[in-house]
C-alpha positions in Angstrom: -77.6 -15.4 -92.9 -77.5 -17.2 -96.4 -77.1 -20.9 -94.4 -79.8 -20.0 -92.4 -81.9 -18.9 -95.4 -81.4 -22.3 -97.3 -81.8 -24.4 -93.5 -85.6 -22.3 -93.6 -86.1 -23.2 -97.6 -85.2 -27.0 -96.6 -87.2 -27.0 -93.7 -90.4 -25.5 -95.5 -90.2 -27.5 -98.6 -90.0 -30.7 -96.7 -92.8 -30.1 -94.3 -94.5 -28.8 -97.5 -94.3 -32.5 -99.0 -95.2 -33.4 -95.7 -98.6 -31.6 -95.2 -99.9 -32.2 -98.6 -99.7 -36.2 -98.0 -101.4 -35.9 -94.5 -104.7 -36.5 -96.3 -104.2 -39.5 -97.9 -101.6 -40.7 -95.3 -104.5 -40.4 -92.5 -107.9 -41.8 -92.5 -110.7 -41.7 -90.0 -110.8 -44.2 -87.4 -114.5 -45.1 -88.3 -113.2 -45.9 -91.9 -111.2 -49.0 -90.3 -114.5 -50.0 -88.7 -117.8 -50.5 -90.6 -119.9 -50.7 -87.3 -118.7 -47.5 -85.8 -120.4 -43.9 -86.3 -119.8 -42.2 -89.2 -117.1 -39.4 -88.4 -117.1 -38.2 -92.4 -117.0 -34.3 -92.6 -120.2 -34.4 -95.3 -121.8 -36.6 -92.3 -121.8 -34.1 -89.8 -123.0 -30.9 -92.4 -119.5 -29.6 -92.8 -120.6 -29.1 -96.3 -123.3 -26.8 -95.7 -121.5 -24.4 -93.6 -121.0 -21.2 -95.5 -117.7 -19.8 -94.8 -119.1 -16.0 -94.7 -121.1 -17.0 -92.2 -118.4 -18.6 -90.1 -115.2 -16.7 -91.0 -115.7 -12.9 -89.5 -113.5 -10.1 -88.0 -112.5 -11.3 -84.7 -110.3 -9.2 -82.0 -109.5 -9.4 -78.5 -106.5 -9.4 -76.3 -103.1 -11.7 -75.7 -100.9 -11.9 -72.7 -97.9 -14.1 -72.1 -95.1 -14.5 -69.4 -91.4 -14.4 -70.1 -90.1 -17.8 -72.0 -86.8 -18.6 -73.8 -86.0 -15.2 -75.4 -89.6 -13.8 -75.1 -90.7 -11.2 -72.5 -93.4 -11.0 -70.2 -96.2 -8.9 -72.7 -99.8 -8.0 -73.0 -101.7 -6.6 -75.8 -104.3 -6.2 -78.3 -104.7 -8.4 -82.0 -107.1 -9.1 -84.7 -107.6 -11.3 -87.4 -109.0 -9.4 -90.6 -110.5 -11.5 -93.3 -109.7 -9.8 -96.5 -110.9 -11.8 -99.0 -113.7 -15.2 -98.3 -114.0 -17.3 -101.0 -116.7 -21.0 -101.0 -113.5 -22.8 -100.0 -110.9 -20.6 -98.6 -110.2 -17.4 -96.8 -107.3 -14.6 -97.4 -106.8 -12.9 -94.2 -104.5 -10.3 -92.2 -103.4 -10.8 -88.5 -102.1 -7.9 -86.2 -100.8 -7.7 -82.7 -99.4 -4.8 -80.6 -97.9 -5.8 -77.8 -96.3 -4.0 -74.4 -93.6 -5.5 -73.4 -92.6 -5.4 -69.6 -89.7 -6.1 -67.3 -88.3 -9.5 -66.5 -89.6 -11.1 -63.0 -87.4 -11.0 -60.3 -83.9 -11.1 -60.9 -84.3 -13.5 -63.9 -83.2 -12.7 -67.4 -85.8 -13.6 -70.1 -82.5 -13.4 -72.7 -80.0 -15.2 -70.3 -78.0 -12.4 -68.8 -79.0 -8.8 -69.1 -82.3 -8.2 -67.4 -85.6 -6.9 -69.4 -86.4 -3.7 -68.1 -88.7 -0.8 -68.9 -91.7 -0.7 -70.9 -91.6 -0.8 -75.0 -94.1 -1.7 -77.5 -93.7 -4.5 -80.1 -95.6 -5.1 -83.4 -96.6 -8.5 -85.4 -97.7 -8.6 -88.6 -99.3 -11.9 -90.9 -100.9 -11.7 -94.2 -101.9 -15.4 -95.3 -104.3 -17.7 -97.4 -106.1 -20.7 -95.7 -108.2 -23.3 -97.6 -110.4 -26.3 -96.8 -109.8 -29.7 -99.1 -112.5 -31.4 -100.8 -114.6 -33.1 -98.1 -113.6 -30.0 -95.6 -111.6 -32.2 -93.7 -108.7 -30.8 -93.5 -107.2 -27.1 -93.4 -104.0 -26.1 -94.8 -102.5 -22.9 -94.7 -99.6 -20.1 -95.5 -98.5 -16.9 -94.2 -96.0 -14.3 -93.9 -94.7 -11.5 -92.2 -93.1 -8.8 -90.1 -92.4 -8.8 -86.5 -90.6 -5.8 -84.3 -89.5 -5.4 -81.1 -87.5 -2.6 -79.3 -86.0 -3.7 -75.7 -85.4 -2.0 -72.4 -82.7 -3.5 -70.6 -81.5 -3.0 -67.2 -78.9 -4.9 -65.0 -77.5 -8.3 -65.4 -79.1 -11.3 -63.3 -75.2 -12.9 -63.0 -73.9 -10.7 -60.6 -71.8 -8.9 -63.0 -71.8 -5.1 -62.5 -73.0 -3.2 -65.7 -73.5 0.6 -66.8 -74.9 2.3 -69.6 -77.9 -0.1 -70.5 -79.7 0.4 -73.6 -82.7 0.7 -75.5 -82.4 -1.5 -78.8 -84.1 -2.5 -81.8 -84.5 -6.1 -83.5 -86.8 -6.8 -86.7 -87.2 -10.3 -88.2 -89.4 -11.5 -91.2 -91.2 -15.0 -90.9 -93.2 -17.6 -92.7 -95.5 -20.4 -91.4 -97.0 -23.7 -93.2 -99.8 -25.0 -91.3 -102.7 -28.2 -91.7 -105.1 -28.7 -89.4 -108.1 -31.5 -89.0 -110.8 -32.6 -86.2 -107.6 -34.0 -84.3 -104.3 -33.1 -85.6 -102.6 -30.1 -86.2 -99.2 -29.1 -87.8 -97.0 -25.9 -88.3 -93.4 -25.5 -89.7 -92.2 -22.4 -89.2 -89.1 -19.9 -89.7 -88.4 -16.9 -88.3 -85.2 -14.8 -89.7 -84.0 -11.6 -87.8 -83.3 -9.1 -90.3 -81.3 -5.3 -90.3 -79.6 -5.0 -87.2 -79.2 -8.5 -85.6 -76.4 -7.2 -82.8 -76.6 -4.4 -80.2 -74.7 -3.6 -77.7 -77.1 -3.7 -74.7 -74.9 -2.3 -72.0 -70.7 -2.4 -71.0 -70.4 -5.8 -70.3 -73.3 -8.0 -72.7 -74.3 -7.8 -76.1 -77.7 -9.1 -77.6 -78.5 -10.5 -81.1 -81.6 -12.2 -82.4 -82.0 -15.8 -83.1 -82.7 -17.5 -86.5 -85.4 -19.9 -85.3 -86.7 -22.8 -87.8 -89.0 -25.1 -86.2 -92.4 -28.0 -86.3 -95.1 -28.2 -83.9 -97.4 -31.3 -84.0 -100.6 -31.0 -81.8 -103.1 -33.2 -81.0 -106.9 -32.4 -79.6 -107.0 -35.0 -76.3 -110.5 -33.4 -75.7 -112.9 -31.1 -77.9 -111.6 -28.3 -75.1 -108.0 -29.3 -74.5 -105.3 -29.6 -77.1 -101.3 -30.9 -76.7 -98.6 -30.3 -78.4 -94.8 -30.9 -79.0 -92.2 -29.4 -81.1 -88.4 -29.4 -82.6 -86.8 -26.0 -83.3 -83.0 -25.0 -84.7 -81.6 -21.4 -83.6 -78.9 -19.6 -84.7 -77.3 -16.5 -84.0 -74.5 -14.3 -85.2 -72.8 -14.2 -81.6 -72.6 -18.2 -81.6 -73.2 -18.7 -78.6 -77.1 -20.3 -78.4 -77.0 -22.3 -81.9 -78.5 -25.7 -80.9 -81.5 -27.3 -81.0 -84.6 -27.0 -78.7 -87.7 -29.4 -77.8 -90.9 -27.9 -76.4 -94.4 -28.6 -74.9 -97.8 -27.3 -74.9 -101.2 -27.7 -73.3 -103.6 -24.9 -73.7 -107.1 -25.2 -73.2 -110.8 -23.6 -74.1 -112.5 -22.3 -71.0 -115.1 -20.7 -72.9 -115.9 -19.7 -76.3 -113.0 -17.3 -76.9 -110.7 -17.7 -74.2 -107.7 -20.0 -74.3 -105.1 -20.5 -71.6 -102.3 -22.8 -72.2 -98.6 -23.9 -70.1 -95.2 -23.9 -72.0 -92.1 -25.7 -71.8 -89.0 -25.8 -73.5 -85.3 -27.1 -73.2 -82.5 -26.3 -74.8 -78.6 -25.7 -73.7 -78.6 -21.5 -74.2 -81.7 -21.1 -72.2 -82.2 -24.7 -70.3 -85.7 -25.4 -69.4 -87.9 -22.5 -69.5 -91.6 -22.6 -68.4 -94.2 -19.9 -69.4 -98.2 -19.6 -69.7 -100.0 -17.5 -71.7 -103.7 -16.3 -71.8 -105.8 -15.0 -75.5 -109.8 -13.5 -75.2 -111.3 -13.1 -78.9 -114.1 -11.1 -79.3 -116.5 -11.7 -82.4 -116.0 -15.6 -83.0 -119.6 -15.8 -84.2 -120.3 -18.8 -81.9 -118.3 -21.2 -84.1 -116.9 -23.2 -81.6 -118.9 -23.0 -78.7 -118.9 -25.9 -76.6 -122.3 -26.5 -77.3 -121.8 -26.8 -80.8 -118.9 -28.7 -80.5 -120.1 -31.3 -78.9 -123.0 -31.7 -81.7 -120.4 -31.5 -84.3 -116.9 -32.7 -83.0 -115.3 -33.2 -86.2 -116.4 -30.1 -87.9 -115.3 -27.2 -85.8 -111.5 -27.5 -84.8 -111.4 -27.1 -89.5 -113.7 -24.4 -89.5 -112.4 -22.7 -86.2 -108.5 -23.0 -88.0 -109.8 -20.8 -90.4 -109.5 -17.7 -88.3 -107.3 -18.7 -85.7 -104.3 -16.3 -84.8 -101.1 -17.4 -86.2 -98.8 -18.5 -83.7 -94.6 -18.0 -83.7 -94.8 -14.0 -83.3 -92.0 -13.6 -80.7 -88.5 -12.0 -82.1 -86.2 -14.1 -79.7 -83.1 -12.5 -78.2 -80.3 -14.0 -75.9 -77.2 -11.9 -75.0 -73.6 -12.7 -74.2 -70.1 -11.5 -72.4 -68.3 -9.2 -74.8 -64.9 -7.2 -74.5 -63.6 -5.3 -77.0 -66.2 -7.4 -79.6 -64.3 -11.0 -78.3 -66.7 -13.2 -76.2 -65.1 -13.6 -72.7 -66.2 -15.3 -69.8 -68.0 -12.9 -67.4 -69.9 -15.1 -65.0 -68.0 -13.9 -61.9 -68.6 -10.5 -60.4 
């Protein structure tokens, strides 16, 4: 656990220094071409946006298909501004999801299938602020996530008995930076409490420490792509290692976003998933008609009230006999 926390602090500190230098390192294309139309935030009226009008309570639903250690799920969420100032916002974001069976006979946690409905929670407290000319938004958030997990048969052909419902939890922290074109998110997910539990007569499950960095780019005002690196570590020592993931997200209409995700690591191998999110109360900011008129302004203003990412408690399992890892791949 101490090595995981040291790794999280090292990653977070390094990323914080990198994010702090972004406004100086990245300049608008218009600054390189004196004949190009100006894209300075002030020229597009962003300095005149009153954040108390732009940052409002928003709420709605979200759902996702199972991924690398994460379940099929659907639920409700809300972004709650606690204090909106001239150039910043303090907020709380809460999610409650119902977790469902794995589809088919395909385990989301490697061997044992998730079976039965449970309810998970996620809470974030955060602070976001704009730089001097409002061309970048920076933020930090932290919180707590819980995940009860019901289990069923194995997808390996191994017969299991005495399937259990177990409870896992984690603390999390994230740093973020968003401009009109780029977004960066560094995060750490650290399990607490009971991190390993016997799932059935054969397999034991454990939560994963996960540390990662995602880098995104807006291909169009509606289409955003990102790539990321993560390192995962667990007390069972069977899923430790690095992974990569990619994501495409498309804004169908104001407040409604669909996404596709692809990840790979040696433990989970290739995993494909999709997600859907809709939020009411966006107050018109980020609507397609507005974004076309102000392509630089809206993503930065929108970022002040978006739902933080990376909220799932990730779980993997391994075969154990009398506390020792064994090969249980054969029936």
